[in-house]
NUDONU-207769 format. One line per field, with one value per residue (C-alpha): x, y, z; residue number from 1; residue in three letters. Coordinates in Angstrom, 2 decimals. Example, Ala and Ser with C-alpha at 12.3 -4.5 7.8 and 13.67 -1.06 7.14 Angstrom:
c1 c(12.30, 13.67) .
c2 c(-4.50, -1.06) .
c3 c(7.80, 7.14) .
rogu c(1, 2) .
loti c(ALA, SER) .
END
This chain:
c1 c(-17.91, -16.16, -19.39, -21.22, -18.60, -18.73, -22.52, -22.37, -19.88, -22.23, -25.14, -23.17, -21.85, -25.44, -25.86, -23.99, -24.49, -27.50, -26.20, -25.31, -24.04, -27.24, -29.31, -27.20, -27.40, -31.22, -31.57, -31.86, -28.87, -28.93, -28.22, -29.93, -28.05, -24.83, -25.68, -26.10, -22.80, -21.08, -22.40, -21.43, -17.85, -17.46, -18.10, -15.54, -15.52, -12.96, -11.27, -13.27, -16.55, -15.46, -14.75, -18.15, -19.98, -17.96, -18.64, -22.31, -21.72, -23.79, -21.54, -18.48, -18.71, -15.58, -17.07, -17.48, -14.20, -12.26, -13.46, -13.18, -9.52, -8.71, -10.50, -9.62, -6.66, -7.20, -3.68, -4.91, -6.63, -3.63, -1.29, -3.50, -3.42, 0.37, 0.73, -1.53, 0.21, 3.78, 5.36, 8.68, 7.49, 10.91, 11.34, 8.33, 9.40, 5.97, 4.51, 0.88, 1.67, 3.57, 0.49, -1.73, 0.75, 1.04, -0.29, 0.41, 0.99, 3.88, 5.61, 5.34, 8.78, 10.96, 14.49, 15.24, 17.07, 14.36, 11.68, 13.47, 13.80, 10.12, 9.06, 10.88, 8.56, 5.24, 3.11, 0.25, 0.77, -1.60, 0.41, 3.68, 2.39, 1.33, 4.83, 6.44, 4.30, 5.14, 8.78, 7.99, 8.53, 5.38, 4.24, 1.57, 4.26, 5.47, 1.95, 0.83, 2.43, 0.23, -3.39, -6.09, -6.81, -3.17, -3.11, -6.36, -5.24, -2.04, -3.93, -6.50, -4.26, -1.94, -1.83, -3.35, -0.09, 1.72, -1.03, -0.95, 2.86, 3.41, 0.22, -1.35, -0.77, -2.24, -3.38, -4.33, -7.90, -7.07, -5.19, -7.70, -10.52, -8.48, -7.88, -11.65, -12.36, -15.32, -13.18, -12.24, -14.44, -16.97, -15.78, -12.23, -13.45, -15.91, -13.36, -10.78, -13.30, -14.64, -11.10, -10.01, -13.15, -13.06, -9.36, -8.49, -4.78, -5.32, -6.18, -4.37, -6.25, -9.50, -8.81, -7.88, -11.22, -12.98, -11.94, -13.76, -16.65, -18.52, -19.64, -17.90, -18.73, -21.81, -24.44, -22.81, -19.45, -21.06, -22.83, -19.50, -17.99, -20.91, -20.06, -16.40, -17.39, -19.46, -16.57, -14.41, -17.10, -17.90, -21.71, -22.08, -19.88, -21.81, -25.14, -23.82, -22.80, -25.97, -28.09, -26.05, -26.18, -29.96, -30.40, -28.50, -29.67, -32.24, -33.14, -35.79, -33.88, -30.76, -32.80, -34.31, -30.85, -29.54, -32.66, -32.18, -28.57, -29.61, -31.75, -28.79, -26.66, -29.27, -31.93, -34.47, -37.79, -38.77, -36.57, -38.47, -41.78, -40.32, -39.29, -42.72, -44.53, -42.50, -44.43, -41.38, -40.75, -37.14, -35.20, -35.05, -38.79, -39.60, -37.32, -38.91, -42.45, -41.76, -40.00, -42.97, -45.61, -47.16, -48.20, -47.13, -50.10, -49.19, -48.59, -50.32, -49.63, -51.79, -53.27, -56.47, -55.85, -57.79, -57.52, -56.89, -53.66, -51.15, -49.93, -46.41, -44.15, -42.84, -40.36, -38.50, -35.79, -36.01, -39.73, -39.03, -36.43, -39.10, -41.56, -38.94, -38.24, -41.96, -42.23, -39.25, -40.53, -44.04, -44.61, -45.27, -48.83, -49.61, -48.17, -51.44, -53.10, -50.19, -50.60, -54.08, -52.48, -50.66, -53.50, -53.28, -52.38, -49.09, -48.18, -48.86, -45.17, -45.05, -48.21, -46.79, -43.55, -45.42, -47.69, -44.73, -42.92, -46.05, -46.08, -42.31, -41.96, -43.97, -46.48, -45.17, -46.14, -45.17, -46.40, -46.22, -46.34, -44.98, -45.97, -46.56, -42.79, -41.78, -42.75, -43.30, -41.10, -41.77, -43.25, -39.87, -38.15, -40.94, -40.50, -36.76, -37.20, -39.77, -37.61, -34.68, -36.83, -38.41, -35.03, -33.38, -35.87, -39.08, -40.39, -40.05, -38.94, -36.96, -34.92, -31.26, -28.61, -25.61, -23.40, -25.81, -27.46, -30.44, -34.17, -36.26, -33.49, -30.71, -28.34, -25.00, -24.07, -21.09, -23.37, -25.88, -23.17, -22.05, -25.60, -26.19, -23.66, -25.87, -29.39, -31.08, -32.63, -30.37, -31.07, -30.19, -29.48, -29.23, -32.57, -34.19, -33.31, -36.00, -38.52, -39.67, -39.69, -35.98, -34.92, -36.60, -35.43, -31.84, -32.18, -33.62, -30.64, -28.23, -29.91, -29.92, -26.15, -25.70, -27.88, -25.48, -23.14, -25.41, -28.49, -29.58, -31.62, -29.44, -26.25, -27.78, -28.72, -25.18, -23.71, -26.32, -25.24, -21.50, -20.64, -20.10, -16.33, -16.71, -19.06, -16.90, -13.99, -16.21, -17.07, -13.35, -12.78, -14.74, -18.04, -21.30, -19.87, -20.75, -20.51, -22.43, -23.83, -24.01, -25.20, -25.93, -22.31, -21.25, -24.12, -23.10, -19.33, -19.42, -17.02, -18.98, -21.67, -23.85, -23.95, -24.35, -27.50, -28.80, -28.73, -30.72, -33.37, -33.77, -34.09, -36.91, -38.63, -38.22, -39.88, -42.80, -43.32, -43.26, -46.01, -48.05, -47.72, -49.11, -45.94, -44.89, -41.57, -39.58, -37.04, -35.41, -34.85, -33.76, -31.12, -29.91, -29.43, -26.79, -24.19, -24.96, -22.17, -23.43, -26.97, -26.02, -23.23, -20.97, -17.74, -17.45, -18.81, -15.86, -13.19) .
c2 c(-42.69, -43.10, -44.38, -41.29, -39.00, -40.83, -40.63, -36.90, -36.29, -38.04, -35.89, -32.66, -33.76, -34.23, -30.48, -30.27, -33.72, -33.04, -29.97, -30.68, -28.45, -29.17, -27.90, -24.72, -24.16, -24.23, -21.60, -17.81, -15.66, -14.08, -14.57, -17.97, -19.35, -18.04, -20.05, -23.19, -22.53, -22.10, -25.49, -27.07, -25.78, -27.42, -30.82, -33.15, -31.64, -31.13, -27.78, -27.65, -28.07, -25.39, -22.99, -23.68, -23.02, -19.95, -18.35, -18.14, -16.22, -13.06, -10.14, -10.42, -12.78, -13.32, -16.30, -18.12, -16.83, -18.19, -21.76, -21.42, -20.40, -23.70, -25.69, -23.86, -24.57, -21.28, -19.87, -16.27, -16.54, -18.25, -15.57, -12.84, -14.51, -14.80, -11.16, -9.82, -11.88, -10.93, -8.74, -7.95, -5.46, -4.90, -8.60, -8.53, -8.29, -8.38, -4.84, -5.96, -8.14, -5.25, -3.00, -5.67, -6.17, -2.46, -1.60, 1.22, -1.44, -2.91, 0.43, 1.80, 0.76, 0.89, 2.29, 5.52, 3.69, 1.07, 3.76, 5.65, 2.46, 1.78, 5.30, 4.92, 2.05, 3.64, 5.28, 6.63, 10.08, 9.20, 6.07, 8.01, 10.62, 7.88, 6.39, 9.82, 11.03, 7.92, 9.03, 12.53, 13.69, 13.28, 16.90, 19.20, 21.24, 18.19, 17.17, 20.62, 20.11, 17.08, 17.03, 16.17, 12.75, 11.67, 12.86, 11.08, 7.90, 7.89, 8.20, 5.56, 3.03, 2.11, -0.09, 0.91, 0.89, 2.85, 5.46, 5.74, 6.05, 8.44, 10.16, 11.38, 15.05, 18.36, 19.96, 23.57, 24.57, 25.58, 22.35, 19.95, 21.56, 21.58, 17.81, 17.22, 18.98, 18.39, 16.53, 13.66, 10.56, 10.50, 6.98, 8.14, 11.05, 8.94, 6.14, 8.51, 10.27, 6.93, 5.65, 8.72, 9.19, 5.53, 5.49, 7.41, 6.92, 9.39, 12.11, 14.89, 14.09, 13.97, 17.53, 18.59, 17.29, 19.67, 22.34, 20.74, 22.83, 19.81, 21.43, 19.01, 15.78, 13.58, 13.08, 10.07, 11.85, 14.91, 12.70, 11.16, 14.64, 15.53, 12.60, 13.65, 17.10, 15.59, 13.37, 16.51, 18.46, 20.79, 20.98, 23.83, 22.03, 18.81, 20.55, 22.21, 18.88, 17.04, 19.77, 19.66, 15.84, 15.90, 18.56, 16.71, 13.19, 11.59, 8.75, 9.08, 6.89, 9.04, 12.19, 10.66, 9.65, 13.19, 14.64, 12.22, 13.33, 16.99, 16.12, 14.40, 17.49, 20.02, 18.10, 20.28, 18.39, 19.94, 17.31, 14.52, 15.92, 16.12, 12.48, 11.31, 13.28, 11.70, 8.41, 6.18, 3.37, 2.92, 3.06, 6.86, 7.37, 4.64, 6.34, 9.74, 8.32, 6.81, 9.96, 12.23, 9.60, 9.11, 5.69, 4.49, 3.06, 3.29, -0.43, -3.70, -7.25, -8.94, -8.32, -9.40, -12.70, -15.57, -19.34, -19.90, -21.60, -19.59, -20.98, -19.90, -21.83, -19.33, -21.95, -21.88, -19.15, -18.97, -18.18, -15.50, -13.99, -13.82, -12.18, -9.63, -8.83, -8.34, -6.03, -3.92, -3.58, -2.56, 1.23, 2.62, 3.59, -0.02, -1.69, -1.65, -3.56, -6.00, -6.64, -8.06, -10.76, -12.01, -11.99, -15.72, -16.56, -18.21, -15.08, -12.65, -11.67, -10.91, -8.83, -6.95, -6.21, -4.86, -2.67, -1.26, -0.52, 1.18, 3.40, 4.16, 1.87, 4.32, 1.54, -0.60, -4.29, -6.78, -10.17, -13.32, -16.28, -19.84, -19.95, -23.70, -24.19, -22.20, -24.85, -23.85, -20.78, -17.88, -14.63, -12.99, -15.58, -15.29, -11.51, -11.89, -14.57, -12.50, -9.37, -11.17, -12.86, -9.59, -7.92, -10.92, -11.93, -9.87, -13.30, -14.76, -18.42, -18.62, -15.46, -15.77, -13.12, -12.18, -14.08, -17.06, -16.71, -19.04, -18.66, -17.00, -16.59, -16.15, -18.73, -18.93, -22.28, -22.74, -22.13, -24.55, -27.19, -26.75, -26.95, -30.15, -31.85, -31.12, -31.64, -35.03, -34.89, -32.60, -31.32, -33.42, -30.39, -26.62, -26.31, -27.73, -24.42, -22.75, -24.82, -22.85, -26.03, -26.71, -23.07, -22.14, -25.34, -24.55, -20.89, -21.85, -24.13, -21.37, -18.80, -21.20, -21.48, -17.70, -16.93, -18.84, -15.87, -12.96, -12.07, -8.80, -8.71, -5.95, -7.87, -11.06, -9.16, -7.80, -11.27, -12.90, -10.60, -10.21, -13.26, -13.77, -13.34, -10.01, -8.64, -9.87, -7.91, -4.84, -5.17, -5.51, -1.97, -0.64, -0.29, -0.20, 1.04, 4.18, 7.51, 10.70, 9.56, 5.84, 3.46, 5.51, 6.44, 2.78, 1.92, 4.53, 3.95, 0.28, -0.11, -2.84, -0.71, -3.68, -5.01, -1.49, -0.70, -4.26, -4.24, -1.02, -2.27, -5.63, -3.90, -1.72, -4.81, -6.61, -3.76, -3.69, -7.45, -7.35, -4.73, -6.76, -9.86, -7.88, -7.59, -4.43, -3.10, 0.11, 0.83, 3.40, 0.79, -1.73, 0.65, 1.63, -2.01, -2.47, -0.92, -3.36, -5.84, -8.88, -8.53, -8.42, -10.86, -13.53, -12.08, -8.87, -10.34, -12.76, -10.15) .
c3 c(0.70, -2.66, -4.23, -2.99, -4.51, -7.82, -7.81, -7.10, -9.89, -12.32, -11.18, -11.59, -14.98, -16.11, -15.85, -19.17, -20.73, -22.97, -24.80, -28.43, -31.22, -33.17, -30.24, -30.11, -33.87, -33.75, -31.01, -31.42, -30.47, -27.04, -23.37, -23.10, -26.09, -24.53, -21.41, -23.52, -25.28, -21.90, -20.78, -24.10, -23.89, -20.48, -22.06, -23.64, -27.14, -29.90, -30.68, -33.93, -32.05, -29.60, -32.48, -34.06, -30.81, -29.85, -33.24, -32.19, -28.92, -28.76, -27.76, -25.53, -22.57, -20.48, -18.71, -22.02, -23.39, -20.42, -21.09, -24.87, -24.70, -22.99, -25.70, -28.89, -31.17, -33.00, -33.49, -33.74, -30.36, -28.78, -30.10, -28.64, -25.23, -25.32, -26.34, -23.61, -20.93, -21.94, -19.23, -20.92, -23.53, -25.09, -25.83, -28.22, -31.87, -33.54, -33.61, -33.48, -30.48, -28.89, -29.07, -27.51, -24.66, -23.76, -20.32, -17.81, -15.14, -17.16, -17.78, -14.26, -12.93, -16.04, -15.91, -17.81, -20.62, -21.09, -21.02, -23.81, -25.85, -25.36, -26.35, -29.66, -30.59, -29.57, -32.28, -30.21, -28.64, -25.81, -24.95, -25.20, -22.77, -20.39, -20.37, -19.99, -17.11, -15.10, -15.06, -13.78, -10.17, -8.08, -8.11, -9.49, -11.25, -13.18, -14.21, -15.42, -18.83, -19.56, -20.71, -18.18, -19.71, -19.26, -15.64, -14.77, -16.53, -14.48, -11.20, -12.15, -13.94, -11.12, -8.05, -4.72, -2.75, -5.45, -5.43, -1.64, -1.54, -4.43, -5.60, -2.36, -3.19, -2.09, -5.34, -6.00, -6.79, -10.36, -11.11, -9.56, -11.54, -14.74, -14.71, -14.37, -17.66, -19.97, -22.49, -20.18, -19.99, -17.16, -16.29, -15.54, -13.45, -11.47, -10.96, -9.50, -7.24, -5.98, -5.39, -3.45, -1.36, -0.31, 0.67, 3.85, 3.12, 0.29, 2.80, 0.90, -2.29, -0.32, 0.89, -2.64, -3.91, -1.51, -4.03, -6.99, -8.29, -9.70, -12.95, -15.32, -13.52, -13.41, -10.72, -9.08, -8.87, -7.28, -4.75, -3.68, -3.39, -1.12, 1.13, 1.05, 2.32, 5.13, 6.18, 6.41, 8.31, 5.42, 5.52, 3.01, 0.49, 0.98, 0.40, -2.76, -4.31, -3.24, -4.84, -8.04, -8.13, -7.69, -10.37, -13.09, -12.20, -14.50, -12.10, -9.40, -6.95, -7.36, -6.76, -3.60, -2.37, -2.67, -1.05, 1.84, 2.29, 2.18, 5.19, 6.86, 6.33, 7.49, 9.49, 7.68, 7.61, 4.28, 2.66, 4.43, 3.15, -0.35, -0.19, 0.92, -1.77, -4.56, -4.72, -4.98, -2.49, -1.38, 1.88, 1.72, 1.31, 3.84, 6.37, 5.68, 5.93, 9.34, 10.53, 9.79, 10.59, 7.16, 5.86, 2.44, 0.55, -3.15, -3.71, -4.61, -3.47, -6.13, -9.57, -11.26, -13.05, -14.64, -14.13, -17.84, -18.86, -20.86, -24.17, -23.19, -20.84, -18.27, -17.02, -20.35, -20.47, -24.27, -23.93, -21.31, -23.66, -26.38, -23.98, -22.90, -26.56, -27.13, -24.11, -25.16, -28.73, -27.62, -27.61, -24.14, -25.03, -25.96, -22.85, -20.89, -23.72, -23.81, -20.06, -20.71, -22.84, -19.75, -17.23, -16.40, -12.78, -13.76, -15.73, -12.88, -12.54, -16.29, -16.08, -13.08, -14.91, -17.97, -15.82, -13.91, -17.15, -18.51, -15.40, -15.44, -12.39, -10.25, -9.66, -6.79, -6.89, -4.17, -5.32, -3.18, -5.58, -5.17, -1.50, -1.79, -2.20, 0.89, 3.42, 7.03, 7.15, 9.50, 8.23, 8.75, 6.55, 4.02, 3.88, 3.25, 0.58, -1.30, -0.90, -2.52, -5.15, -6.25, -6.63, -8.27, -10.95, -10.76, -9.67, -13.17, -12.73, -16.00, -15.39, -16.42, -15.76, -17.92, -15.49, -15.74, -12.32, -12.42, -11.88, -9.19, -6.64, -9.24, -7.82, -9.60, -11.19, -8.83, -5.81, -7.29, -7.71, -4.12, -2.78, -4.77, -2.51, 0.51, -0.84, -0.71, -4.16, -6.26, -9.75, -12.79, -14.99, -14.62, -16.42, -13.26, -11.58, -13.68, -11.71, -8.61, -6.51, -7.01, -7.07, -3.81, -2.11, -3.04, -2.00, 1.40, 1.96, 0.95, 3.20, 6.14, 5.83, 5.49, 8.50, 10.76, 10.36, 9.40, 11.44, 9.82, 6.56, 5.09, 5.78, 4.39, 1.22, 0.79, 1.21, -1.03, -3.84, -3.32, -1.25, 2.47, 2.11, 0.34, 2.96, 5.81, 4.33, 4.13, 7.82, 8.60, 7.27, 10.26, 8.42, 10.39, 13.66, 15.61, 13.81, 13.09, 9.75, 10.43, 9.18, 6.07, 5.37, 5.46, 3.12, 0.57, 0.81, -0.14, -3.09, -4.87, -6.49, -7.39, -3.81, -2.43, -4.40, -4.19, -0.38, -0.17, -2.58, -0.82, 2.55, 1.21, -0.22, 3.12, 5.03, 2.59, 2.75, 6.54, 6.40, 3.90, 6.09, 8.99, 11.07, 12.87, 11.64, 11.98, 9.26, 11.54, 14.27, 11.65, 10.31, 13.79, 14.71, 11.98, 14.30, 17.15, 16.52, 18.41, 17.03, 13.36, 12.56, 13.97, 12.58, 14.58, 17.82, 17.83, 17.20) .
rogu c(1, 2, 3, 4, 5, 6, 7, 8, 9, 10, 11, 12, 13, 14, 15, 16, 17, 18, 19, 20, 21, 22, 23, 24, 25, 26, 27, 28, 29, 30, 31, 32, 33, 34, 35, 36, 37, 38, 39, 40, 41, 42, 43, 44, 45, 46, 47, 48, 49, 50, 51, 52, 53, 54, 55, 56, 57, 58, 59, 60, 61, 62, 63, 64, 65, 66, 67, 68, 69, 70, 71, 72, 73, 74, 75, 76, 77, 78, 79, 80, 81, 82, 83, 84, 85, 86, 87, 88, 89, 90, 91, 92, 93, 94, 95, 96, 97, 98, 99, 100, 101, 102, 103, 104, 105, 106, 107, 108, 109, 110, 111, 112, 113, 114, 115, 116, 117, 118, 119, 120, 121, 122, 123, 124, 125, 126, 127, 128, 129, 130, 131, 132, 133, 134, 135, 136, 137, 138, 139, 140, 141, 142, 143, 144, 145, 146, 147, 148, 149, 150, 151, 152, 153, 154, 155, 156, 157, 158, 159, 160, 161, 162, 163, 164, 165, 166, 167, 168, 169, 170, 171, 172, 173, 174, 175, 176, 177, 178, 179, 180, 181, 182, 183, 184, 185, 186, 187, 188, 189, 190, 191, 192, 193, 194, 195, 196, 197, 198, 199, 200, 201, 202, 203, 204, 205, 206, 207, 208, 209, 210, 211, 212, 213, 214, 215, 216, 217, 218, 219, 220, 221, 222, 223, 224, 225, 226, 227, 228, 229, 230, 231, 232, 233, 234, 235, 236, 237, 238, 239, 240, 241, 242, 243, 244, 245, 246, 247, 248, 249, 250, 251, 252, 253, 254, 255, 256, 257, 258, 259, 260, 261, 262, 263, 264, 265, 266, 267, 268, 269, 270, 271, 272, 273, 274, 275, 276, 277, 278, 279, 280, 281, 282, 283, 284, 285, 286, 287, 288, 289, 290, 291, 292, 293, 294, 295, 296, 297, 298, 299, 300, 301, 302, 303, 304, 305, 306, 307, 308, 309, 310, 311, 312, 313, 314, 315, 316, 317, 318, 319, 320, 321, 322, 323, 324, 325, 326, 327, 328, 329, 330, 331, 332, 333, 334, 335, 336, 337, 338, 339, 340, 341, 342, 343, 344, 345, 346, 347, 348, 349, 350, 351, 352, 353, 354, 355, 356, 357, 358, 359, 360, 361, 362, 363, 364, 365, 366, 367, 368, 369, 370, 371, 372, 373, 374, 375, 376, 377, 378, 379, 380, 381, 382, 383, 384, 385, 386, 387, 388, 389, 390, 391, 392, 393, 394, 395, 396, 397, 398, 399, 400, 401, 402, 403, 404, 405, 406, 407, 408, 409, 410, 411, 412, 413, 414, 415, 416, 417, 418, 419, 420, 421, 422, 423, 424, 425, 426, 427, 428, 429, 430, 431, 432, 433, 434, 435, 436, 437, 438, 439, 440, 441, 442, 443, 444, 445, 446, 447, 448, 449, 450, 451, 452, 453, 454, 455, 456, 457, 458, 459, 460, 461, 462, 463, 464, 465, 466, 467, 468, 469, 470, 471, 472, 473, 474, 475, 476, 477, 478, 479, 480, 481, 482, 483, 484, 485, 486, 487, 488, 489, 490, 491, 492, 493, 494, 495, 496, 497, 498, 499, 500, 501, 502, 503, 504, 505, 506, 507, 508, 509, 510, 511, 512, 513, 514, 515, 516, 517, 518, 519, 520, 521, 522, 523, 524, 525, 526, 527, 528, 529, 530, 531, 532, 533, 534, 535, 536, 537, 538, 539, 540, 541, 542, 543) .
loti c(MET, LEU, LYS, LYS, LEU, LEU, PHE, LEU, SER, VAL, ILE, LEU, ALA, CYS, ALA, ASN, ALA, GLU, ILE, THR, ILE, GLN, TYR, ILE, ASN, ASP, LYS, PRO, ALA, GLY, ARG, VAL, LYS, ASN, PHE, MET, ILE, TRP, GLN, TYR, LEU, LYS, GLN, ASP, ILE, THR, PRO, LYS, GLN, ALA, ASP, GLU, ALA, TYR, ALA, GLN, VAL, ASP, GLY, LYS, ASN, ARG, LYS, ILE, GLU, LYS, ILE, TYR, LEU, LYS, LYS, SER, SER, ASN, LYS, ILE, ILE, GLN, LYS, GLU, ILE, ARG, CYS, LYS, SER, GLU, LYS, ASP, LEU, LEU, SER, ILE, LYS, ASP, GLU, GLU, CYS, PHE, LYS, LYS, ALA, MET, SER, PRO, TYR, LYS, THR, LEU, ASN, LEU, SER, THR, SER, LYS, ARG, GLU, GLU, LEU, LEU, ALA, ARG, ILE, ASP, SER, ASN, ALA, THR, LYS, ASN, MET, VAL, LYS, ILE, GLN, ALA, GLU, PRO, TYR, SER, GLU, GLU, ALA, TYR, GLU, LYS, TYR, ASP, SER, SER, THR, VAL, LEU, THR, MET, PHE, VAL, SER, THR, GLU, LYS, LYS, TYR, ARG, GLN, SER, ASN, LEU, ASN, LEU, LEU, LEU, SER, LYS, SER, PHE, VAL, ASN, SER, ILE, PHE, SER, LYS, ASN, VAL, SER, SER, TRP, LYS, LYS, PHE, THR, LEU, ILE, LYS, THR, VAL, VAL, ASN, ASP, ASP, LYS, LEU, ASP, LYS, LEU, GLN, LYS, SER, PHE, LEU, LEU, LEU, ASN, GLY, GLU, ASN, ILE, ASN, SER, LYS, SER, ASN, PHE, LEU, LEU, GLY, LEU, ASN, HIS, LEU, ARG, HIS, SER, SER, LEU, ASP, GLY, ALA, LEU, LYS, HIS, PHE, LYS, LEU, ALA, LYS, LYS, ILE, SER, THR, GLN, LYS, LEU, GLU, LYS, ASP, LYS, ASN, THR, PHE, TRP, MET, TYR, GLN, ALA, THR, LYS, ASP, LYS, LYS, TYR, LEU, ASN, GLU, LEU, VAL, SER, GLY, GLY, ASN, ILE, ASN, ILE, TYR, THR, LEU, TYR, ALA, SER, GLU, LYS, ILE, GLY, LYS, ASN, ILE, ASP, ASN, TYR, PHE, SER, SER, LEU, LYS, THR, THR, ASP, GLU, LYS, SER, ASP, LYS, ASN, ILE, TYR, ASP, PRO, PHE, VAL, TRP, ALA, GLU, ILE, MET, LYS, GLU, ILE, LYS, GLU, THR, PRO, LYS, GLU, SER, LEU, LEU, GLU, LEU, ALA, LYS, LYS, TYR, ASN, GLN, LYS, GLU, MET, GLU, PRO, VAL, GLN, ALA, TYR, ILE, LEU, GLN, ARG, ALA, ASN, ASP, PHE, LYS, MET, ASN, VAL, TYR, LEU, MET, PRO, TYR, GLU, GLU, TYR, LEU, GLY, GLU, VAL, SER, ASN, ASP, GLU, LYS, ALA, LEU, ILE, TYR, ALA, LEU, MET, LEU, GLN, GLU, SER, TYR, MET, VAL, PRO, SER, ALA, LEU, SER, ARG, SER, PHE, ALA, LEU, GLY, LEU, MET, GLN, LEU, MET, PRO, PHE, VAL, THR, ASP, ASP, LEU, SER, LYS, ARG, ILE, LYS, LYS, PRO, ILE, SER, SER, TYR, SER, ASP, MET, PHE, ASN, PRO, ASP, TYR, ASN, ILE, LYS, TYR, ALA, LEU, LYS, HIS, LEU, LYS, TRP, MET, LYS, LYS, SER, LEU, TYR, HIS, PRO, LEU, PHE, THR, ALA, TYR, ALA, TYR, ASN, GLY, GLY, VAL, GLY, TYR, PHE, ARG, ARG, HIS, LEU, ALA, THR, GLY, ALA, PHE, THR, LYS, GLY, LYS, TYR, GLU, PRO, PHE, MET, SER, MET, GLU, MET, MET, LEU, ASN, SER, GLN, SER, ARG, GLU, TYR, GLY, LYS, LYS, VAL, LEU, ALA, ASN, TYR, VAL, MET, TYR, LYS, LYS, ILE, LEU, GLY, GLU, GLU, ILE, SER, ILE, ILE, SER, LEU, LEU, LYS, SER, THR, THR, HIS, LEU, LYS, LYS, THR, ASP, ARG, PHE, ARG, SER, GLN, GLU) .
END
């Protein structure tokens, strides 16, 4: 057993063993080079080597920074870490360090005397106001003397339990609209609305937000306010916010989402017809098409290609980065011509991506490449794998995410390492994950493990993106049970925005691939089944 563990550790170490500083120096800046630097920093290197590599990082990357901080002997960096982690603000003598250490979380529970001492050292008026407002009584009257940015910052920059205990207030219409003024950042406004709408222990604030007019907030904030109205049985208010959200949205998917919820609020079939006529393929339009009995036919499952070999290696992430740069720098009117350059069979995913970009992603392409690596999987499994693959990488084998998810199925390095312990012939380096054979083999193993607990494609998609533990916690909140607007409300109320949107997109892909593979499927039945506990997951059926 010990020999096996030692052998495994050698294999996993090989994932980083071949990276040298010379190799890094010779590569162009960007995401792929960042990935190489991350691997290099995990090796046994000197602080000087770590500094040389880190100096070449493109942009800010916390994943790289976390490893670098353990390797570096840079005194400036070390001082910054110490400053940011210091909890006793008044013990800090250095003024620059004091400013770096300042945080609303650290000033929340100060005594009156310590708060006064702290205020004497603060230069910024905004920071002073933040410290002052924390000492005020929890009331609208006390907060009226502060600007809207300070009030919003106080609500957003605090802990959940503190907010529930002290800030769950009934606010007047004039006050609640005043704090959502034009001058405050959209991020702060959206963050507070999302926080309140998703926390039923903030019931008074939820009722206060029914008074918001929505004029000074963005599309996503208005959509959440629409859901808030529905949850408080205010159909007219919901319709008002959905209409406003749709009007100011610049994204087709967002417009479709609001149109769909206008149908949910009114059951007026004109909204279903509007969805179907839009030409986009997503869960909302698929639902509408089935509801009114109209087939969706604006898609392709293959493109015209040649058997010629490309002079570019699509398995090399540096090459894919170059191709992406070329695509982004090509004027829209020249993209169709560029697509002809990538008409080789192996470059079909690249050609598809260019064509979709040329058509503002109104052209729907559902390719089915790399079938030789799938083995003898069922059509249902094949539909799910392709649905995930399309969403993860546009089916480009050398795709690499900002968080360093790898290849076709975008498996994270830590997932890859774990899977290597259970695969007979594991990879020798992370670069092997840009090979469809390895990548799909690892993904199939991962999915097999996930499907022991999750039986529904939507739930599998959520967990694939956010992790099984995350999705299990979401289910524990009571999501996907019976209710007037279920399962749609649970789908829209998921806090993790990435997993929320990812799940919906994968489900739409899954339905389309099932159709292409010749299997009968009803998206309406599929969505209804999410509330059948024993048919969807192992967790709830055991509770």
